C-alpha positions as CSV (number, residue, x, y, z in Angstrom):
1,M,0.0,0.0,0.0
2,K,2.9,2.4,0.6
3,R,3.7,1.9,-3.1
4,Y,0.2,3.0,-3.9
5,Y,0.5,6.1,-1.8
6,K,3.7,7.2,-3.6
7,V,1.8,7.5,-6.9
8,I,-0.4,10.1,-5.2
9,T,2.5,12.5,-5.2
10,V,2.6,12.5,-9.0
11,V,-1.2,13.0,-9.2
12,S,-1.0,15.9,-6.7
13,I,1.7,17.7,-8.6
14,F,-0.2,17.2,-11.9
15,T,-3.4,18.5,-10.4
16,A,-1.6,21.6,-9.0
17,L,-0.2,22.3,-12.4
18,L,-3.5,21.7,-14.1
19,F,-5.4,24.2,-11.8
20,N,-2.7,26.8,-12.1
21,S,-2.7,26.6,-15.9
22,C,-3.8,29.6,-18.0
23,T,-7.1,29.1,-19.7
24,K,-8.5,31.2,-22.6
25,L,-11.9,30.4,-23.9
26,E,-10.9,30.9,-27.5
27,E,-8.1,28.3,-27.2
28,K,-8.5,24.6,-27.5
29,P,-8.4,23.3,-23.9
30,Y,-5.5,20.8,-24.2
31,S,-5.2,20.8,-20.4
32,V,-8.7,19.4,-19.8
33,I,-8.5,15.8,-18.7
34,T,-11.5,13.5,-18.4
35,S,-11.6,10.1,-16.7
36,K,-11.7,8.5,-20.2
37,S,-8.4,10.2,-21.2
38,F,-6.7,9.8,-17.9
39,L,-7.6,6.2,-17.1
40,Q,-5.4,4.3,-19.5
41,T,-3.8,1.6,-17.4
42,K,-4.4,-0.3,-14.2
43,D,-2.0,2.0,-12.4
44,D,-4.1,5.0,-13.5
45,V,-7.1,3.3,-11.9
46,I,-5.1,2.8,-8.7
47,R,-4.1,6.4,-8.7
48,D,-7.7,7.5,-9.1
49,F,-8.8,5.1,-6.3
50,L,-6.2,6.5,-3.9
51,R,-6.6,10.2,-4.5
52,S,-9.0,10.8,-1.6
53,F,-6.9,8.7,0.8
54,E,-4.0,11.2,0.9
55,H,-6.6,13.9,1.5
56,G,-8.1,11.9,4.3
57,Y,-4.7,11.6,6.0
58,Y,-4.2,15.4,5.7
59,S,-7.7,16.0,7.1
60,I,-6.9,14.5,10.6
61,Q,-5.2,17.8,11.6
62,T,-8.4,19.7,10.7
63,T,-10.5,18.5,13.5
64,F,-7.7,18.0,16.0
65,P,-8.0,21.5,17.7
66,L,-11.8,21.2,18.0
67,Q,-11.6,17.7,19.5
68,E,-8.7,18.5,21.9
69,D,-8.8,22.3,22.8
70,A,-12.6,22.3,23.3
71,S,-12.2,19.4,25.7
72,D,-10.8,19.0,29.2
73,E,-7.7,17.4,27.8
74,M,-5.6,20.0,26.0
75,I,-5.1,23.8,25.9
76,T,-3.6,26.4,23.7
77,P,-3.1,29.3,26.1
78,N,-1.6,32.7,25.4
79,R,2.1,32.1,26.2
80,Q,3.4,35.6,26.8
81,G,2.0,36.9,23.6
82,D,2.3,33.7,21.5
83,W,-0.9,31.9,20.4
84,F,-3.4,34.5,21.4
85,D,-4.4,34.6,17.7
86,G,-7.3,36.9,18.2
87,G,-8.7,34.8,21.0
88,T,-9.7,31.9,18.8
89,Y,-8.2,29.2,21.1
90,Q,-9.6,30.8,24.1
91,R,-13.1,30.7,22.5
92,L,-12.5,27.0,21.8
93,H,-11.6,26.5,25.5
94,Y,-14.6,28.4,26.8
95,H,-17.1,27.1,24.2
96,T,-17.8,30.6,23.0
97,W,-17.0,30.2,19.3
98,T,-19.0,31.9,16.6
99,S,-19.9,31.0,13.0
100,N,-17.0,33.1,11.7
101,E,-14.0,31.4,13.4
102,S,-10.9,31.0,11.2
103,W,-10.7,27.2,11.9
104,L,-14.3,26.5,11.2
105,P,-14.5,26.5,7.3
106,D,-11.9,23.8,7.1
107,C,-14.0,21.5,9.4
108,W,-16.7,21.6,6.7
109,N,-14.7,22.2,3.5
110,I,-12.0,19.7,3.9
111,M,-14.5,17.0,4.8
112,Y,-16.5,17.7,1.7
113,Q,-13.4,17.9,-0.5
114,G,-12.7,14.4,0.6
115,I,-16.2,13.3,-0.1
116,T,-16.1,14.9,-3.5
117,L,-12.8,13.3,-4.4
118,A,-14.0,9.8,-3.2
119,T,-17.3,10.2,-5.1
120,N,-15.6,11.4,-8.3
121,S,-13.3,8.3,-8.1
122,M,-16.3,6.1,-7.6
123,E,-18.0,7.5,-10.7
124,D,-14.8,7.1,-12.7
125,I,-14.3,3.5,-11.6
126,E,-18.0,2.5,-12.0
127,A,-17.8,3.5,-15.6
128,I,-14.8,1.3,-16.6
129,D,-14.7,-2.2,-18.0
130,P,-12.3,-3.9,-15.6
131,A,-11.2,-6.5,-18.2
132,K,-9.7,-3.6,-20.3
133,F,-7.4,-2.7,-17.4
134,G,-6.3,-6.2,-16.5
135,M,-8.6,-6.2,-13.5
136,S,-11.2,-8.6,-12.2
137,Q,-14.7,-7.6,-11.4
138,A,-13.9,-8.4,-7.8
139,E,-11.1,-5.9,-7.8
140,K,-13.4,-3.3,-9.2
141,D,-16.0,-4.1,-6.6
142,D,-13.4,-3.9,-3.9
143,F,-12.2,-0.4,-5.0
144,L,-15.7,0.9,-5.1
145,A,-16.6,-0.6,-1.7
146,E,-13.5,0.8,0.0
147,L,-14.3,4.3,-1.4
148,R,-17.8,4.0,0.0
149,V,-16.2,3.2,3.4
150,H,-13.7,6.1,3.0
151,R,-16.5,8.5,2.2
152,A,-18.5,7.2,5.2
153,W,-15.5,8.0,7.4
154,F,-15.7,11.6,6.3
155,Y,-19.5,11.7,6.8
156,I,-19.2,10.3,10.4
157,R,-16.9,13.2,11.3
158,L,-19.3,15.7,9.6
159,L,-22.2,14.2,11.5
160,D,-20.2,14.4,14.8
161,M,-19.4,18.0,14.3
162,F,-22.4,19.6,12.5
163,R,-25.3,17.0,12.6
164,N,-27.3,18.8,9.9
165,V,-25.2,18.2,6.7
166,E,-25.6,17.7,3.0
167,I,-25.4,14.1,1.6
168,I,-23.5,14.2,-1.7
169,T,-23.5,11.0,-3.8
170,K,-22.9,12.5,-7.2
171,V,-20.4,15.1,-8.4
172,K,-20.0,14.8,-12.2
173,G,-22.1,17.5,-13.9
174,E,-23.2,18.9,-10.5
175,N,-22.6,22.5,-9.5
176,L,-25.2,23.2,-6.9
177,G,-25.3,22.3,-3.2
178,T,-28.2,20.4,-1.7
179,T,-30.5,20.9,1.3
180,Q,-29.5,19.4,4.6
181,S,-30.4,16.0,5.8
182,T,-31.6,15.4,9.3
183,P,-29.1,13.7,11.7
184,Q,-31.2,10.5,11.5
185,E,-31.1,10.5,7.7
186,T,-27.4,11.0,7.7
187,F,-26.9,8.3,10.3
188,S,-29.0,5.9,8.3
189,F,-27.1,6.8,5.1
190,I,-23.7,6.1,6.8
191,E,-25.0,2.8,8.3
192,N,-26.3,1.6,5.0
193,E,-23.1,2.5,3.2
194,L,-21.0,0.6,5.6
195,L,-23.3,-2.5,5.7
196,Q,-23.4,-2.5,1.9
197,A,-19.6,-2.2,1.5
198,I,-18.4,-4.8,4.0
199,P,-19.2,-7.9,1.9
200,N,-17.2,-6.6,-1.0
201,I,-13.9,-5.7,0.8
202,P,-11.2,-8.1,1.9
203,T,-10.1,-8.8,5.5
204,N,-6.6,-7.9,6.8
205,T,-6.0,-11.6,6.9
206,T,-6.4,-11.9,3.2
207,L,-4.3,-8.8,2.4
208,G,-1.5,-9.5,4.8
209,V,1.3,-6.8,4.6
210,N,-0.6,-5.2,1.7
211,G,-3.4,-4.3,4.1
212,L,-1.8,-1.1,5.4
213,G,-3.9,1.9,4.6
214,R,-6.8,-0.3,3.2
215,W,-10.4,-0.1,4.4
216,T,-10.8,-3.8,5.3
217,K,-13.8,-5.5,6.7
218,G,-12.5,-5.0,10.2
219,A,-11.9,-1.2,9.6
220,A,-15.4,-0.8,8.1
221,A,-17.0,-2.7,11.0
222,S,-15.0,-0.5,13.4
223,L,-16.6,2.6,11.9
224,L,-20.0,1.0,12.3
225,A,-19.2,0.4,15.9
226,R,-18.2,4.1,16.3
227,L,-21.4,5.1,14.7
228,Y,-23.5,2.9,17.0
229,L,-21.5,4.0,20.1
230,N,-22.5,7.6,19.6
231,A,-26.0,7.0,18.1
232,K,-27.9,8.4,21.1
233,V,-26.0,11.7,20.8
234,Y,-26.6,11.8,17.0
235,T,-30.2,10.7,16.8
236,G,-31.6,10.4,20.3
237,T,-31.9,6.6,20.1
238,D,-29.1,4.5,21.7
239,K,-27.6,1.6,19.8
240,F,-25.2,0.3,22.5
241,A,-26.5,-3.2,22.0
242,Q,-25.6,-3.0,18.3
243,C,-22.2,-1.5,19.1
244,A,-21.5,-4.4,21.5
245,T,-22.4,-7.0,18.9
246,V,-20.2,-5.5,16.2
247,S,-17.3,-4.9,18.7
248,Q,-17.5,-8.5,19.9
249,D,-17.5,-9.8,16.4
250,I,-14.4,-7.8,15.6
251,I,-12.6,-9.2,18.7
252,D,-13.8,-12.7,17.9
253,G,-12.2,-12.5,14.4
254,K,-15.4,-12.4,12.2
255,Y,-13.9,-9.5,10.2
256,G,-10.2,-10.4,10.3
257,T,-7.4,-11.3,12.6
258,Y,-6.4,-8.8,15.2
259,A,-4.5,-8.9,18.5
260,L,-3.5,-6.3,21.2
261,D,0.1,-5.4,21.3
262,T,1.9,-6.4,24.5
263,R,4.4,-3.4,24.4
264,W,2.8,-0.1,25.4
265,D,4.3,1.9,22.6
266,A,4.0,-0.6,19.8
267,P,0.8,0.8,18.3
268,F,2.6,4.1,17.7
269,D,6.1,2.9,16.9
270,Y,7.8,2.7,13.5
271,T,6.9,-1.0,13.4
272,N,3.2,-0.4,13.7
273,G,2.7,-1.1,10.0
274,T,2.7,-4.8,10.9
275,S,1.0,-4.4,14.2
276,K,-2.0,-6.7,14.7
277,E,-3.5,-4.0,16.9
278,S,-3.7,-1.7,13.9
279,I,-7.1,-1.9,12.2
280,F,-6.7,1.2,10.0
281,A,-3.6,3.3,9.7
282,F,-2.4,5.9,7.2
283,P,1.1,5.0,5.9
284,T,3.8,7.4,6.9
285,T,7.4,7.9,5.7
286,F,9.9,10.7,6.2
287,G,10.3,11.3,2.5
288,Y,6.6,11.2,1.6
289,T,3.6,11.9,3.8
290,H,3.7,12.3,7.6
291,W,0.9,14.6,8.5
292,Q,0.7,13.8,12.2
293,Y,4.4,14.8,12.5
294,T,3.8,18.3,11.1
295,S,3.1,21.6,12.8
296,G,-0.7,21.1,12.4
297,M,-0.5,18.4,15.1
298,Y,2.4,17.0,17.1
299,F,5.5,19.0,16.0
300,W,4.0,22.1,17.6
301,M,3.1,20.3,20.8
302,Y,6.5,21.0,22.3
303,P,8.2,24.2,23.4
304,A,10.8,26.0,21.2
305,N,14.1,24.2,21.0
306,T,12.7,20.9,22.3
307,Y,14.1,19.4,19.1
308,L,17.5,19.6,20.8
309,Y,16.3,17.2,23.4
310,F,15.0,14.9,20.7
311,N,18.1,15.5,18.6
312,F,15.7,15.8,15.6
313,T,16.9,18.7,13.5
314,D,15.2,18.2,10.2
315,Y,12.3,20.6,10.7
316,G,13.8,23.5,12.6
317,T,12.5,24.6,15.9
318,N,9.3,23.6,17.7
319,N,6.5,25.9,18.9
320,A,4.6,25.5,22.2
321,K,1.1,25.5,20.8
322,Y,-0.5,22.6,22.7
323,S,-0.1,21.1,26.1
324,L,-2.1,19.0,28.5
325,S,-4.7,20.8,30.6
326,P,-3.1,21.5,34.0
327,G,-3.8,19.3,37.0
328,R,-2.3,21.6,39.7
329,D,-2.3,25.3,40.6
330,V,0.9,27.3,40.6
331,D,1.7,26.2,44.2
332,G,1.6,22.6,43.2
333,N,-1.8,21.8,44.8
334,E,-4.1,19.4,42.8
335,L,-7.1,21.2,41.3
336,P,-10.5,20.2,42.8
337,Y,-12.3,19.4,39.6
338,A,-13.4,15.9,38.6
339,L,-12.7,16.5,34.9
340,G,-9.5,17.5,33.2
341,K,-6.1,17.0,35.0
342,P,-5.0,14.3,32.5
343,F,-1.5,13.9,33.9
344,V,-2.8,13.6,37.4
345,K,-5.2,10.9,36.1
346,F,-2.2,9.0,34.9
347,Q,-0.4,9.5,38.2
348,K,-3.4,7.8,39.9
349,Y,-1.7,4.6,39.0
350,P,2.0,5.4,39.8
351,D,3.5,2.1,38.4
352,D,2.3,3.0,34.9
353,V,5.3,2.7,32.6
354,R,4.1,5.5,30.4
355,L,4.8,8.0,33.3
356,K,8.5,8.0,32.6
357,L,10.1,11.0,31.1
358,Y,10.3,10.5,27.3
359,K,13.8,9.5,26.3
360,N,15.4,8.3,23.1
361,L,17.4,5.1,23.9
362,G,19.1,4.7,20.5
363,N,18.5,2.0,17.8
364,S,14.9,3.2,17.2
365,A,13.8,2.7,20.8
366,R,12.4,5.0,23.5
367,E,10.9,5.0,26.9
368,G,8.3,7.2,28.6
369,M,5.4,9.2,27.1
370,F,5.7,12.6,28.7
371,L,8.0,15.6,28.8
372,F,8.3,17.4,32.2
373,G,10.9,19.1,34.3
374,N,14.3,19.9,32.7
375,L,15.2,18.6,29.2
376,P,18.9,18.0,29.1
377,Y,21.0,17.6,26.0
378,K,24.7,17.9,25.0
379,N,25.7,21.1,23.3
380,A,28.3,21.6,20.6
381,S,31.0,21.5,23.2
382,G,29.8,18.2,24.6
383,A,28.6,19.8,27.9
384,T,25.2,18.7,29.2
385,V,22.8,21.7,29.4
386,N,19.1,22.2,29.6
387,V,16.9,23.3,26.7
388,Q,16.1,27.0,26.8
389,G,13.0,28.5,25.4
390,T,12.8,31.5,23.1
391,K,11.8,33.9,26.0
392,G,15.2,33.8,27.7
393,Y,14.7,31.2,30.4
394,P,15.4,27.4,30.6
395,L,12.6,24.9,30.3
396,Y,11.3,23.3,33.5
397,I,8.0,22.0,32.5
398,R,5.2,21.9,35.1
399,D,1.7,20.4,35.4
400,A,0.4,23.9,36.0
401,V,-0.2,27.1,34.1
402,G,1.2,30.5,35.0
403,Y,4.3,32.6,34.7
404,F,7.1,30.4,36.1
405,L,9.8,31.8,33.8
406,A,13.2,31.0,35.2
407,L,12.1,29.7,38.6
408,P,14.1,26.6,39.5
409,A,12.4,23.4,40.6
410,G,10.9,23.4,44.1
411,T,10.0,27.1,44.0
412,V,6.6,28.7,43.3
413,P,5.9,32.1,41.8
414,T,4.5,35.0,43.7
415,D,2.2,35.6,40.7
416,K,-0.7,33.3,41.3
417,E,-2.6,34.1,38.2
418,S,-3.5,31.0,36.2
419,N,-5.8,31.2,33.2
420,M,-5.8,30.9,29.4
421,N,-4.4,34.4,29.0
422,H,-1.5,34.0,31.5
423,A,0.9,31.2,30.6
424,D,4.5,30.7,29.7
425,Q,6.6,28.0,27.9
426,N,6.9,26.0,31.1
427,S,3.1,25.7,31.5
428,G,1.6,22.3,30.9
429,I,2.9,18.7,30.6
430,L,3.6,17.4,27.1
431,P,2.6,14.0,25.8
432,V,4.8,12.2,23.2
433,K,2.6,9.5,21.7
434,Y,4.5,9.1,18.5
435,P,8.3,8.8,18.8
436,W,10.7,11.6,17.8
437,Y,13.8,9.6,17.0
438,P,17.0,11.5,16.2
439,S,17.7,12.8,12.7
440,S,20.4,10.1,12.5
441,D,17.9,7.3,13.1
442,P,16.9,5.4,10.0
443,N,13.3,5.1,11.4
444,K,12.7,8.7,12.2
445,I,9.2,9.8,11.4
446,A,8.2,6.4,10.2
447,S,5.3,5.6,12.5
448,N,2.0,5.2,10.6
449,Y,-0.9,7.2,11.9
450,A,-3.1,4.8,13.8
451,E,-6.7,5.9,13.1
452,I,-8.3,2.8,14.4
453,R,-6.8,0.4,17.0
454,L,-8.1,-2.8,18.4
455,A,-7.9,-1.1,21.9
456,E,-10.7,1.1,20.8
457,I,-12.9,-1.9,20.0
458,Y,-12.2,-3.3,23.5
459,Y,-13.1,0.1,25.1
460,M,-16.3,0.4,23.1
461,L,-17.4,-3.1,24.1
462,A,-16.4,-2.3,27.7
463,E,-18.5,0.8,27.8
464,C,-21.5,-1.0,26.3
465,K,-21.1,-3.7,29.0
466,Y,-20.7,-1.1,31.7
467,R,-23.9,0.7,30.6
468,A,-25.7,-2.6,30.5
469,G,-24.7,-3.2,34.2
470,D,-21.9,-5.7,33.5
471,K,-19.1,-3.9,35.3
472,A,-17.2,-7.1,35.8
473,G,-17.2,-7.8,32.1
474,A,-16.1,-4.2,31.4
475,S,-13.2,-4.6,33.8
476,V,-11.9,-7.7,32.1
477,L,-11.9,-6.0,28.7
478,L,-10.2,-2.8,30.0
479,N,-7.6,-4.8,31.8
480,A,-6.8,-6.8,28.7
481,V,-5.5,-3.5,27.3
482,R,-4.2,-1.9,30.5
483,S,-2.1,-4.9,31.5
484,R,0.7,-3.7,29.2
485,Y,1.1,-0.5,31.2
486,Y,1.7,-2.1,34.7
487,P,3.8,-4.9,36.2
488,T,2.3,-8.4,36.5
489,N,-0.3,-8.5,39.3
490,S,-0.2,-4.8,39.7
491,P,-2.7,-3.2,42.1
492,S,-3.4,-0.7,39.4
493,L,-5.4,-3.3,37.4
494,Y,-9.2,-3.0,37.9
495,K,-10.8,-5.4,40.3
496,L,-12.4,-8.3,38.5
497,D,-15.7,-7.8,40.3
498,G,-16.2,-4.4,38.6
499,S,-16.0,-2.4,41.9
500,S,-13.2,-0.2,40.5
501,L,-15.5,1.3,37.9
502,N,-17.9,4.2,38.0
503,D,-18.8,6.9,35.4
504,Q,-15.9,9.1,36.3
505,E,-13.4,6.3,36.1
506,M,-14.7,5.3,32.7
507,I,-14.4,8.9,31.5
508,D,-10.9,9.1,32.9
509,E,-9.8,5.7,31.4
510,W,-11.0,6.8,27.9
511,G,-8.8,9.8,28.4
512,R,-5.7,7.8,29.5
513,E,-5.8,5.3,26.7
514,F,-6.6,7.8,23.9
515,V,-4.9,10.9,25.1
516,V,-4.2,13.3,22.2
517,E,-5.7,11.0,19.6
518,G,-8.2,13.6,18.5
519,R,-11.4,12.2,20.1
520,R,-11.8,13.7,23.6
521,R,-14.7,16.1,22.7
522,T,-16.8,13.3,21.3
523,D,-16.3,11.2,24.4
524,L,-17.2,14.0,26.8
525,I,-20.4,14.7,24.8
526,R,-21.4,11.0,24.9
527,W,-20.9,10.9,28.7
528,G,-23.0,14.1,29.1
529,V,-20.3,16.3,30.7
530,F,-19.0,18.4,27.8
531,N,-21.4,21.3,28.6
532,T,-22.1,20.6,32.3
533,G,-18.6,19.8,33.5
534,T,-16.0,22.0,35.2
535,W,-12.3,21.9,34.6
536,W,-9.3,24.3,34.8
537,D,-10.4,27.8,33.8
538,K,-13.7,26.4,32.4
539,K,-17.1,26.8,34.0
540,P,-20.3,24.9,32.9
541,D,-22.0,26.2,29.8
542,A,-25.3,28.0,29.9
543,D,-26.8,25.4,27.6
544,N,-25.7,22.5,25.3
545,H,-25.9,24.1,21.9
546,T,-22.1,23.9,21.5
547,Q,-22.3,20.1,21.3
548,I,-22.9,20.9,17.6
549,I,-20.6,23.5,15.9
550,P,-22.1,26.2,13.6
551,I,-22.0,25.9,9.8
552,P,-19.4,28.4,8.7
553,L,-20.7,31.8,7.6
554,S,-18.6,31.5,4.4
555,V,-20.4,28.2,3.6
556,M,-23.8,29.7,4.4
557,N,-23.1,32.6,2.0
558,I,-22.3,30.2,-0.9
559,N,-25.3,27.9,-0.4
560,P,-28.5,29.8,0.7
561,Q,-30.3,26.4,1.0
562,L,-28.5,25.7,4.2
563,K,-30.0,26.6,7.6
564,Q,-27.8,27.5,10.6
565,N,-27.6,25.1,13.5
566,P,-29.5,26.0,16.6
567,G,-27.9,28.5,19.0
568,Y,-25.9,30.4,16.4
């Protein structure tokens, strides 16, 4: 599949040239390419098939700020003048966004660009005679089914954000938008698309190493389980029983062969292309695409000059855009809220191997999942020094937000102010989920982006069992994943009778397992605390209209058939 992804680069370059060409109406349009003239070989069909996959990979960074900054998990505060950006990240944090936010159009437009690309490819491939391209009918049916699943993935995300969206199933010859469908209509459309596609796509077992980046039966069934898990939020009718059935079938091998990784970091390491836990992942390489490693997501999750600690010098300096929401005040006292405090929630189980300071060990290996305290490195003279930020003070990263500046460890500032408008580069613990191996490492930036992991299926089934009153069954499922984080027979594992679990622990455990994986907002909404909850510098909302984000004003201006979502 990585070979397939490489051909996209050629298509992308060609498309850019095409759309930047001069066009004069009186000239013969030699630059116009139709599917009939472009699709000449089987490789051309493969290129057409894959065009929307690269766009899909790019789109993950589009919804990341909404899912994380609007939740209790992450923050983008004003760091001494950096990242105020007109207050847009503060409005995300406080749930006071408007229909004219700068980030909002991409949440709509990039999803529909993906839908349009996938639909256009479907129309192209539907029109071909597979025998003329050295393809079987089964191969053609597979390509069409995978594109249906890929398009459904975009629609699930649109439904999650906007609820009232347009269903587009035809693009050739179309130049007008449509009216919106109800959430129930969109839900039913997605459900039907997935159910219709699953019989025509292969399993990961059949594809083997060629399954990377492919929408297999297991991946499509996982999207169906996601849809059912959040059905009550989307339509008012819960489908936890259906989610449980699909999830159990995935675990039992009905849709392919999967297994949980035993090493905590394996799902995110450079070897995750062959991980049995990976159900769907976007292929990543240093020389081609690596969207999660760019400034839109994880590269700007670390303070300036952190690259010196990683010894990764290919991209220039970092930028402290994101950090975990704080768990303590500036004096080191734990905050009194039930929500938020993600690092404190990890520390609840102190023998968790992920709690170690992130450190590259050499030979494409690392330990720990967090950056905190000093970050030492060897300078050009060979002396060990600490990373210094761009504001003139060394980094000593704390699980708190304020003006710590150059204060050494063990001291607290006299300035007690702690809010979204009062932070520095030492404010907030930093998670390192995907490794940043040194520039000299042959496997730097080689971890595929894990969009769907088997761990998610275990957690979905566990939640369904918990909601049905089977706390013991939920505990067994959660421990099956959690056991890799703790020593054998650790007291941190949940009691098998289910007595360790309650609603808050379930919310916290979703946060621990899927920290910074771009889903926290959705989970908080499903558990009913997104609008009612309190966390650092965040009071409960006056109502729940922000569970749905507004349709962008720019989109409303283009398509007058659209009606704005309630509350905006």
